[in-house]
C-alpha positions in Angstrom: -29.4 14.7 8.6 -30.7 11.3 8.0 -30.3 11.8 4.0 -26.7 12.8 4.8 -26.0 9.5 6.6 -27.5 7.5 4.2 -25.3 9.2 1.6 -22.1 8.8 3.6 -23.1 5.0 4.1 -23.6 4.4 0.3 -20.2 6.3 -0.2 -18.5 3.8 2.2 -20.4 0.8 0.6 -19.3 1.8 -2.8 -15.7 2.4 -1.7 -15.5 -1.1 -0.2 -17.2 -2.6 -3.4 -14.5 -0.9 -5.6 -11.8 -1.9 -3.3 -13.1 -5.4 -3.2 -13.0 -5.4 -7.2 -9.5 -4.3 -7.1 -8.4 -7.2 -4.9 -10.2 -9.6 -7.1 -8.4 -8.3 -10.4 -7.2 -11.2 -12.6 -3.4 -10.8 -13.1 -3.6 -12.8 -16.5 -6.3 -10.1 -17.6 -3.9 -7.3 -16.6 -0.9 -8.8 -18.4 -3.2 -9.5 -21.6 -4.4 -6.1 -21.6 -1.0 -4.6 -21.0 0.0 -6.4 -24.2 -2.8 -5.2 -26.2 -2.1 -1.5 -25.2 1.7 -1.8 -25.9 0.9 -3.0 -29.2 -0.7 0.1 -30.3 2.4 2.1 -29.6 4.8 2.6 -32.7 7.4 4.9 -31.0 8.6 6.1 -27.8 11.2 8.0 -25.9 11.8 7.4 -22.0 14.5 7.6 -19.4 15.6 4.3 -18.1 17.2 3.6 -14.6 18.7 0.3 -13.7 19.9 -0.3 -10.3 21.9 -3.5 -9.9 22.7 -4.7 -6.2 24.6 -8.0 -5.9 25.1 -7.5 -2.1 28.2 -5.5 -1.7 28.4 -3.7 -5.2 25.6 -1.3 -6.4 25.7 0.2 -9.8 23.1 2.5 -11.2 23.0 2.9 -15.1 20.9 5.8 -16.6 19.9 5.8 -20.3 17.9 8.2 -22.5 16.1 5.9 -24.7 14.4 6.3 -28.3 12.8 3.5 -30.3 10.3 2.8 -33.0 9.0 0.0 -35.2 9.9 0.2 -39.0 7.1 -1.6 -40.6 8.1 -1.1 -44.2 7.2 -4.7 -44.3 3.8 -5.7 -43.3 5.1 -9.1 -42.1 8.0 -8.2 -40.1 8.5 -5.6 -37.4 12.1 -4.2 -37.2 13.0 -2.4 -34.1 15.1 0.7 -34.4 16.6 2.1 -31.2 19.1 4.7 -29.7 20.3 4.4 -26.3 22.3 7.5 -24.6 24.2 7.0 -21.3 25.3 9.7 -19.0 28.9 9.2 -19.6 28.4 10.0 -23.4 28.2 6.6 -24.5 25.7 6.0 -27.5 24.4 2.8 -29.2 22.1 2.8 -32.2 20.5 0.1 -34.2 18.8 1.2 -37.4 17.6 -2.2 -38.6 20.6 -3.1 -40.5 23.8 -2.1 -38.5 24.7 -1.9 -34.8 26.8 0.8 -33.7 28.2 1.6 -30.2 30.4 4.8 -29.6 32.5 5.0 -26.5 34.0 8.6 -26.3 36.3 7.6 -23.4 38.2 5.0 -25.7 37.5 7.2 -28.8 36.4 3.9 -30.6 33.3 3.0 -32.4 32.2 -0.8 -32.4 30.3 -1.8 -35.4 28.2 -4.9 -36.2 26.9 -5.2 -39.9 24.0 -7.3 -41.4 26.3 -10.1 -42.3 27.0 -11.0 -38.5 23.4 -10.5 -37.3 23.7 -7.3 -35.4 20.1 -7.8 -33.8 21.4 -10.2 -31.2 23.7 -7.4 -29.8 20.7 -5.2 -29.0 18.4 -8.1 -27.3 19.1 -6.6 -23.9 18.1 -3.2 -25.0 15.0 -4.5 -27.2 13.7 -6.1 -23.7 13.9 -2.7 -22.0 12.0 -1.2 -24.9 9.2 -3.9 -24.6 8.2 -2.5 -21.3 6.7 0.2 -23.3 5.8 -1.2 -26.7 5.4 -4.5 -28.3 5.0 -5.3 -32.3 1.8 -7.6 -31.3 0.3 -8.9 -28.3 2.5 -11.7 -26.6 0.7 -15.1 -27.0 3.3 -16.8 -24.7 2.9 -14.1 -22.0 4.7 -15.1 -18.8 1.3 -16.2 -16.9 0.7 -18.6 -14.0 1.7 -22.1 -14.7 2.3 -25.4 -12.7 5.9 -24.2 -11.7 5.1 -20.3 -11.5 3.0 -18.2 -9.3 1.6 -15.0 -10.5 -0.6 -12.8 -8.2 -2.3 -9.5 -8.2 -1.0 -7.5 -5.2 -3.2 -4.2 -5.4 -2.3 -0.8 -6.8 0.1 2.0 -6.1 1.4 5.0 -7.8 4.7 5.4 -9.7 5.6 9.0 -10.5 2.0 10.0 -10.0 0.6 7.1 -12.5 -1.7 4.6 -11.0 -0.1 1.0 -11.5 -1.4 -2.6 -10.9 1.2 -4.5 -8.9 1.9 -8.0 -10.3 4.2 -10.6 -8.4 5.5 -13.6 -10.1 7.8 -16.1 -8.4 9.1 -19.5 -9.3 11.9 -21.7 -10.0 15.1 -19.9 -11.5 17.8 -22.3 -12.6 17.2 -25.4 -10.7 15.4 -26.9 -7.8 17.9 -25.0 -5.4 17.1 -21.6 -6.9 14.0 -19.3 -7.3 13.2 -15.9 -8.6 10.8 -13.2 -7.3 9.5 -10.4 -9.6 7.5 -7.4 -8.8 6.0 -5.3 -11.7 4.2 -1.9 -11.5 2.2 -1.9 -14.8 0.1 1.4 -15.7 -3.5 0.7 -15.4 -4.3 3.1 -18.2 -1.6 2.2 -20.7 -0.2 -1.1 -19.7 3.4 0.3 -19.6 5.8 -1.3 -16.8 7.0 1.6 -14.9 9.0 0.1 -12.3 10.1 -3.6 -11.7 12.4 -5.5 -9.3 13.8 -9.0 -9.9 15.6 -11.0 -7.3 17.1 -14.4 -7.6 17.9 -16.6 -4.7 20.2 -19.7 -4.9 20.7 -22.2 -2.1 18.8 -19.8 0.3 21.0 -16.8 -0.5 20.1 -13.7 -2.5 22.5 -13.5 -5.4 21.1 -10.9 -7.6 18.7 -7.9 -7.1 17.7 -5.6 -9.9 15.5 -2.5 -9.9 14.4 -0.9 -13.2 12.4 2.4 -13.5 11.0 4.0 -16.6 10.1 7.7 -16.4 9.6 10.7 -18.6 7.7 8.5 -21.0 6.3 9.7 -24.5 4.5 7.5 -26.9 3.5 7.7 -30.6 5.9 10.5 -31.3 7.6 11.5 -34.4 11.2 10.1 -34.5 13.2 10.5 -37.9 15.1 7.5 -38.9 18.2 9.7 -38.8 18.3 9.5 -35.2 19.0 5.5 -35.3 22.3 5.9 -36.9 25.3 8.1 -35.8 28.1 9.8 -37.5 31.7 8.3 -36.7 34.2 11.1 -35.7 37.1 10.9 -38.1 39.6 10.5 -35.2 37.9 7.5 -33.7 39.0 4.1 -34.1 36.8 1.8 -36.1 36.2 -1.8 -34.7 34.2 -4.0 -36.9 33.0 -7.2 -35.5 34.2 -10.4 -36.9 33.1 -13.8 -35.0 35.9 -15.6 -33.3 37.5 -18.3 -35.1 36.7 -21.8 -33.9 38.0 -25.3 -34.3 34.5 -26.6 -34.1 35.1 -28.2 -30.8 32.2 -26.0 -29.2 32.6 -22.9 -26.6 35.6 -24.2 -25.0 37.5 -24.2 -28.3 38.3 -20.4 -27.7 40.0 -21.1 -24.5 43.5 -22.2 -24.0 44.2 -25.7 -25.1 44.2 -29.1 -23.2 47.8 -29.8 -22.7 49.1 -26.3 -23.1 51.4 -25.0 -20.3 49.3 -22.5 -18.3 50.4 -19.1 -18.1 52.0 -18.1 -14.7 50.6 -15.3 -12.8 50.7 -13.3 -9.7 47.7 -11.5 -7.9 46.9 -10.1 -4.5 44.4 -11.5 -2.2 42.3 -9.4 0.1 45.0 -9.2 2.7 47.4 -7.7 0.1 49.5 -10.8 0.2 50.8 -12.1 -3.5 49.7 -15.6 -4.7 51.4 -17.1 -7.8 50.3 -20.1 -10.0 53.9 -21.4 -10.0 53.7 -21.4 -6.1 51.0 -23.8 -6.1 52.1 -26.3 -8.8 52.8 -29.8 -7.7 49.0 -30.3 -6.8 46.1 -29.8 -9.1 45.0 -26.0 -9.4 41.3 -25.0 -10.1 41.0 -21.5 -11.5 37.4 -20.1 -11.3 37.2 -16.6 -13.3 34.2 -14.8 -11.8 32.7 -11.6 -10.7 30.3 -10.4 -7.9 27.9 -9.2 -10.7 27.6 -12.4 -12.5 24.6 -14.6 -11.6 25.8 -17.8 -12.8 29.2 -17.3 -11.1 27.3 -17.0 -7.8 25.0 -20.1 -8.7 28.3 -22.1 -9.1 30.0 -20.9 -6.0 28.4 -23.7 -3.7 29.5 -26.6 -5.9 33.0 -25.2 -6.2 33.1 -24.7 -2.5 32.0 -28.4 -2.0 35.0 -29.4 -4.2 37.3 -27.1 -2.3 36.1 -28.8 1.1 36.5 -32.4 -0.3 40.1 -32.0 -1.6 41.8 -29.1 0.6 43.4 -31.9 2.7 45.0 -33.3 -0.4 46.7 -29.9 -1.2 44.5 -29.1 -4.0 44.1 -25.3 -4.6 40.9 -23.6 -5.8 41.5 -20.0 -6.5 38.4 -17.6 -7.4 39.9 -14.8 -9.8 37.6 -11.8 -9.5 37.3 -9.9 -12.6 35.5 -6.6 -14.0 34.4 -5.5 -10.8 32.5 -2.3 -10.5 33.6 0.4 -8.0 32.7 -0.3 -4.5 32.7 -4.0 -5.1 34.0 -6.3 -2.2 34.7 -9.7 -3.6 36.4 -11.2 -0.5 33.4 -10.2 1.7 30.8 -11.3 -0.8 32.4 -14.7 -0.7 32.6 -14.7 3.2 29.1 -13.5 3.4 28.0 -16.5 1.5 30.0 -18.9 3.4 32.7 -19.8 0.7 36.0 -21.0 1.9 38.1 -21.1 -1.1 40.8 -18.4 -1.8 40.0 -15.2 -3.8 42.4 -13.1 -5.6 41.6 -9.6 -7.0 41.8 -7.6 -10.2 42.2 -10.6 -12.3 41.2 -8.9 -15.7 44.8 -9.2 -17.1 44.9 -13.0 -16.2 41.7 -13.5 -17.5 42.9 -12.1 -20.9 46.0 -14.3 -20.9 43.6 -17.3 -20.6 41.1 -16.0 -23.3 38.3 -15.8 -20.8 35.4 -14.2 -22.9 32.4 -15.5 -20.7 31.8 -16.0 -16.9 31.9 -18.1 -15.1 35.1 -19.7 -16.9 37.0 -22.8 -15.2 40.3 -24.0 -15.7 42.0 -26.8 -14.0 45.9 -26.9 -14.2 47.3 -30.3 -13.4 50.1 -31.0 -11.0 52.6 -30.5 -13.9 51.4 -27.1 -15.0 49.4 -28.2 -18.1 45.9 -27.5 -18.5 43.7 -30.6 -18.2 40.4 -28.8 -18.3 38.9 -25.6 -19.6 35.2 -24.6 -20.0 33.1 -21.5 -19.9 29.7 -21.3 -18.6 27.7 -22.9 -15.8 26.8 -26.6 -15.6 24.8 -28.2 -12.8 27.1 -31.2 -12.4 30.3 -29.0 -12.3 31.4 -30.6 -8.7 31.2 -34.1 -10.1 33.2 -33.0 -13.3 36.0 -31.2 -11.3 36.2 -34.0 -8.7 36.7 -36.7 -11.6 39.5 -34.4 -13.1 41.2 -33.9 -9.6 41.2 -37.5 -8.8 42.7 -38.6 -12.1 45.7 -36.2 -11.3 48.8 -38.6 -10.4 49.5 -36.4 -7.7 46.3 -36.9 -6.0 45.6 -40.6 -7.1 48.6 -42.1 -5.1 47.0 -40.5 -1.9 43.3 -41.5 -2.3 43.4 -44.8 -0.9 45.1 -43.6 2.2 42.8 -40.8 2.9 39.6 -42.6 2.3 40.6 -45.6 4.4 41.4 -42.9 7.2 37.8 -41.6 6.6 39.2 -38.0 5.8 37.7 -37.5 2.4 33.9 -37.1 2.3 
């Protein structure tokens, strides 16, 4: 009996020791080992699930993925890949040409070597890198002065024991942050599950969860898998870069001094709103979507401009675009304390204004002419918009009176 008690005690002590060792695992060593293990994988097939939730709209994407390294050149690793979605879409990259088949539209989008097709597959390459790398990443995302990396124990994902690594730090600026949790296979270094959350101004603006399952590595994949035959009745859409006047990104947008196209859209109450009804004062048009991180980051700054100039009759309109099923743009903004107006289903207006990226901002002067057009986020957008609004003749004449009365903050 005494021997049994000693045996039990030794087992308990051993278990405590093992658990203690687990808690003391170095996250840097786990990440480094993961890199080394994934660099030993030359090909893979797996199922990838992406769940995106921006508060109101949740959208799940599922792909069957195939990838391998083409190592014909010893000094260069060329990633070949194929992604198949549940709705029949297929995209392939054979190291030379990118092809994307859309059965619903009976169209094939093609990017040839001339136009650097690799940049079109970067997002998909990052997914593949959760399974395999060309070589260990010397710049692995480890702890730094502004980033915290922590080992949070172990858990099983699909029956596979995984190390849990948490990373957190600043995202875009001092008012934003991110938190990422990765479940990395103890034996193979593959990231089987990962969540990524972004906060801006104290609010959650994006949440993504990715899951990898049915993973097979170092398998035989023929090169023919990474190209695709184009059906004869499908429209061939070959990529060519947009023409530019050399003035930067905004040169693709409508020109300064051009008359802004009129439009009519519905708001959340079903009431119509037209640009022509608002002229006589500057109008700011913010093309955005609930799915767009940078759009949400920009919202508080745009709202500040709204609160500053609403008493002067300046209208700021959020034009919601490309929303997934189930999205509720009005509620999305209300939940975040945004006060400026929102109109829905703005895709046709975005097309008329040559909007290719989000957010895109236009300022239409009181005379109906475009005085500002810019795509992308900038940290000083509130100051830029304020300067443009105050330069408008319909506003400038009232500024002194408003400021003297203490109404303009």
